[in-house]
C-alpha positions in Angstrom: 23.3 -36.3 0.5 22.4 -39.7 0.4 23.7 -41.8 3.1 24.8 -45.6 2.9 24.4 -46.3 6.3 21.1 -47.6 8.1 20.3 -45.1 10.3 17.2 -43.3 10.2 16.7 -42.1 13.2 18.5 -40.6 16.1 18.4 -40.7 19.6 18.5 -37.9 21.2 20.7 -37.3 25.0 17.1 -36.9 27.6 17.6 -34.1 30.5 16.4 -36.2 33.2 14.9 -39.6 33.6 12.2 -39.1 35.8 8.4 -38.4 34.6 8.7 -35.3 37.0 11.5 -34.1 35.9 11.1 -34.3 32.5 7.8 -32.2 32.8 9.8 -29.3 34.8 12.7 -29.5 32.1 9.5 -29.2 29.6 8.3 -26.1 31.6 11.9 -24.5 31.9 12.4 -24.4 28.3 8.9 -23.4 27.7 9.8 -20.2 29.8 12.5 -19.7 28.0 11.2 -20.0 24.9 8.4 -17.7 25.5 10.7 -15.4 26.9 12.9 -15.1 24.0 9.9 -14.9 21.3 8.1 -11.9 23.3 11.8 -9.9 24.4 13.2 -10.5 20.2 9.6 -9.9 18.9 9.4 -6.6 20.6 12.7 -5.4 19.8 11.2 -6.4 15.6 8.1 -4.6 16.1 9.5 -1.8 18.1 12.5 -1.3 15.1 9.7 -1.5 12.2 7.3 0.3 13.8 9.4 3.4 15.1 11.0 5.5 12.2 13.5 7.4 14.5 15.0 3.6 14.4 15.2 3.2 10.5 19.0 3.6 11.4 22.1 1.5 10.3 22.5 0.3 14.0 19.0 -0.9 14.6 18.6 -2.1 11.1 21.2 -4.9 11.9 19.7 -5.1 15.6 16.6 -6.4 13.2 18.7 -8.7 11.9 20.4 -10.3 14.9 17.0 -10.9 16.6 15.7 -12.4 13.4 18.5 -14.9 13.8 18.2 -15.4 17.5 14.5 -16.0 17.2 15.8 -18.7 14.3 18.6 -20.3 16.1 16.7 -20.9 19.3 13.5 -22.0 17.3 15.8 -24.6 15.7 17.0 -26.6 19.1 14.0 -25.6 21.8 10.9 -26.9 20.0 11.7 -30.2 19.6 13.5 -30.6 23.3 10.5 -29.4 24.7 8.4 -32.1 22.8 10.8 -34.6 23.6 10.2 -34.0 27.3 6.7 -33.6 26.7 6.0 -36.7 24.8 9.0 -38.7 26.9 10.9 -39.6 24.1 14.4 -39.3 22.8 13.8 -40.1 19.1 14.7 -37.2 15.9 14.2 -37.9 12.6 17.4 -38.6 10.2 15.7 -35.9 8.3 14.5 -33.7 11.2 18.6 -34.0 12.6 19.6 -32.8 8.9 17.3 -30.0 8.9 18.5 -29.2 12.6 22.1 -29.3 11.7 21.8 -27.2 8.8 19.9 -24.2 10.3 22.0 -24.2 13.8 25.2 -24.0 11.9 23.5 -21.7 9.5 21.7 -19.0 12.2 25.3 -19.4 14.5 27.2 -18.6 11.4 24.9 -15.7 10.0 25.1 -14.2 13.3 28.8 -14.1 14.5 29.3 -12.2 10.7 26.5 -10.3 11.9 28.0 -9.5 15.2 31.1 -8.9 13.1 29.7 -6.2 10.8 28.2 -4.2 14.0 31.4 -4.0 15.7 32.5 -2.1 12.0 29.2 -0.3 12.4 30.3 1.3 15.7 33.9 1.6 14.8 32.7 4.1 11.6 29.7 6.3 13.8 32.6 6.9 16.4 36.2 6.9 15.2 34.7 8.0 11.3 32.1 10.4 11.8 32.4 12.2 8.5 32.6 9.5 6.3 29.2 7.3 8.0 27.1 8.4 5.7 29.2 7.1 2.9 30.2 4.2 4.4 27.5 2.9 6.4 24.4 3.6 3.8 21.2 2.2 2.9 22.4 -0.2 0.0 26.2 -0.9 2.1 24.0 -2.0 5.2 21.8 -4.2 3.3 24.6 -6.1 1.3 26.8 -6.4 4.6 23.5 -8.1 6.1 23.0 -10.0 3.0 26.7 -11.1 3.0 26.4 -12.3 6.5 23.0 -14.2 5.8 24.7 -15.4 2.9 28.1 -16.6 4.2 26.1 -18.3 6.9 24.1 -20.4 4.7 27.2 -21.5 2.9 28.5 -22.8 6.0 25.7 -24.6 7.0 25.4 -26.1 3.6 29.0 -27.4 3.7 29.0 -28.8 6.6 25.7 -30.3 6.5 26.7 -31.7 2.9 30.3 -33.3 4.8 28.5 -34.6 7.6 25.8 -36.6 6.1 27.1 -38.3 3.2 29.4 -39.5 5.5 28.7 -43.4 6.4 27.5 -43.4 9.8 27.3 -47.2 11.4 29.1 -46.4 15.1 25.7 -46.1 17.1 22.7 -43.4 16.7 22.6 -42.2 20.5 23.5 -38.6 19.9 25.4 -37.1 23.9 23.6 -34.1 22.8 19.7 -32.3 23.2 20.0 -31.4 19.4 22.2 -32.4 16.7 25.1 -31.2 16.0 28.4 -31.7 13.7 31.0 -33.3 16.1 28.0 -35.5 17.7 27.4 -36.8 14.3 30.9 -37.2 13.4 31.7 -39.6 16.5 29.4 -42.2 14.4 31.0 -42.2 10.7 32.7 -45.8 10.2 35.2 -43.9 7.4 38.5 -42.1 6.9 36.8 -39.3 5.6 35.7 -37.4 8.0 38.8 -35.3 8.3 36.9 -33.6 5.3 34.6 -32.4 7.8 37.4 -31.6 10.6 39.3 -29.6 7.9 35.6 -27.8 7.1 35.3 -27.0 10.4 39.2 -25.5 11.1 38.2 -23.4 8.6 35.3 -22.1 9.8 36.6 -21.8 13.3 39.5 -19.8 11.6 37.2 -17.7 10.1 35.6 -16.8 13.4 39.0 -16.4 15.1 39.7 -13.8 12.3 36.1 -12.3 13.4 36.9 -12.0 16.6 40.7 -10.3 16.1 38.6 -7.9 13.7 36.1 -7.0 16.6 38.8 -7.1 19.4 40.7 -4.5 17.0 37.6 -2.3 16.4 36.7 -2.6 20.0 40.5 -0.9 20.7 40.3 1.9 17.9 36.4 2.8 19.5 37.7 3.2 23.1 40.9 5.2 22.3 38.4 7.4 20.5 35.9 7.6 23.3 39.0 8.5 25.9 39.7 11.3 23.8 36.5 13.1 23.7 36.1 16.5 25.2 32.2 15.8 26.3 31.5 13.8 29.2 27.7 13.4 27.4 29.5 12.0 24.1 31.4 9.6 25.8 27.8 8.4 28.1 26.4 8.2 24.8 29.0 6.2 23.0 29.5 3.6 25.9 26.2 3.0 25.9 25.4 2.0 22.2 28.9 0.4 22.4 28.6 -2.1 25.8 25.7 -3.8 24.6 27.5 -4.9 21.5 30.4 -6.0 23.6 28.2 -7.7 25.9 26.4 -9.5 23.3 29.5 -10.8 21.5 31.5 -11.7 25.2 28.6 -13.7 25.8 28.5 -15.8 22.7 31.8 -16.2 22.2 32.1 -17.7 26.1 29.6 -19.7 25.9 30.7 -21.3 22.3 34.3 -21.3 23.8 33.3 -23.6 26.8 31.6 -26.0 25.4 33.9 -26.2 22.1 37.2 -25.7 24.0 36.9 -27.7 27.1 39.7 -29.8 28.1 38.3 -34.0 27.8 39.0 -34.7 31.3 36.5 -32.8 32.7 34.0 -33.8 29.8 30.6 -35.7 30.7 27.4 -36.0 29.6 25.6 -33.9 32.1 28.1 -31.0 32.3 28.4 -31.3 28.3 24.2 -30.8 28.2 24.7 -28.0 30.4 27.2 -26.2 29.0 25.6 -26.7 25.0 23.0 -25.6 26.9 24.3 -22.1 27.9 25.6 -21.3 24.5 22.4 -22.4 22.1 20.2 -21.5 24.3 21.1 -18.3 26.7 21.9 -15.7 24.4 19.0 -15.7 22.0 16.8 -15.3 25.5 18.7 -12.6 26.8 20.5 -10.6 23.8 17.0 -8.6 23.5 17.5 -7.9 27.8 20.9 -6.7 27.3 20.3 -4.5 24.0 17.5 -3.0 26.1 18.9 -2.1 29.4 21.5 0.9 28.3 19.9 2.0 25.0 17.7 4.3 25.8 15.8 5.1 22.4 15.1 1.8 22.2 13.7 1.5 25.6 11.5 4.3 24.8 10.2 2.8 21.9 9.2 -0.4 23.5 7.5 1.4 26.4 6.0 3.3 23.5 4.9 0.1 21.9 3.8 -2.0 25.3 1.5 1.0 26.1 0.2 1.0 22.4 -0.6 -2.6 22.7 -2.4 -2.2 26.6 -4.6 0.4 24.5 -5.4 -1.7 21.9 -6.6 -4.3 24.5 -8.9 -2.1 26.6 
C-alpha cells in the first residue's frame, strides 16, 4: 500500500482545548475502557469455565465479546494517550492499522450478529433440527466465516483507501482514523473506487439487516403461538438481549453515517462517533447479562470464586 503523497502523520480531532477538560476526557475514556475490559473479560471467562454454557448460543456470545474487546481497543487507547500527553498526532502506519482493525472488527461483528439471529431462529422455529443445523462443526464454520468476511472487507477498504494519493491536508475530523475521513484528503478521482466498495459493504450490511428482521418476525410469530407462558418467557429472555444489541449497534451507526449534512458539526460528529464506536462494546456485556439467568448465575459463581481466591 505505497502512497505517492507526502503525508507522514495525521492529526486527530481533540475532544477539548483546555488541559483540565483533556484530563477529564482521559478519565472518562479510561473508565469506559476498563468497564468494557471487565465486562467482556468476565463473559469470556464465565463461558470458557462453565461447561453448562458450552452451547452454540454462548459460543457465538464468546466471539462477540472478543470482537467487542478488539473494537474498543482499536480506538480508545490512542484517544486516551493523546488526551493524556496533549497531542493530536497519529503516525501514517498507526492510521492504516486503525482503519484496518476497526473495519475488521465492525464488519465481523455485524456478520456475527446475523449468525446469532439465525441461531435463535433455528432454536425457536425449528427446534427438532437444531442439533443438525447448528452443530459444533457448523458453529465453527459460521464463526470462521464471520471473522473471515470481516478481515477480507477490512483489507479491501484499507488497500483501496491508502493506495490513493493524499494531498488535501492531514487533519482528521474524528478522534480515530476511519475511511470517509481519509477519503477527504484524496486528490485523485480514483476515490470513486473506494466509494463503490463502501456502497457494496453497505449493501451487504442492509442484506444482513433484512435477514435479522425476517428472522425475528418468524421468531415472534412462533413464540406467540406457544401455549406455555414459561416457554414464551424463556424464548424472549434469550432473544431480547440479542435484539437490543443489534438495535444499539445499528441505530448508532445509522445516526453516524446517515445524518443530514445540514446538522453536521465537528463536535456533533465527535459525539456521534463516540456513540457508535465506544458505547456498544462497553454496554453489550451488561445487556446480555441482565436478562439471561444462566449467564448471570455463571458470572456470580465466577465472581464468588475470584473473591474466595483473593482471601
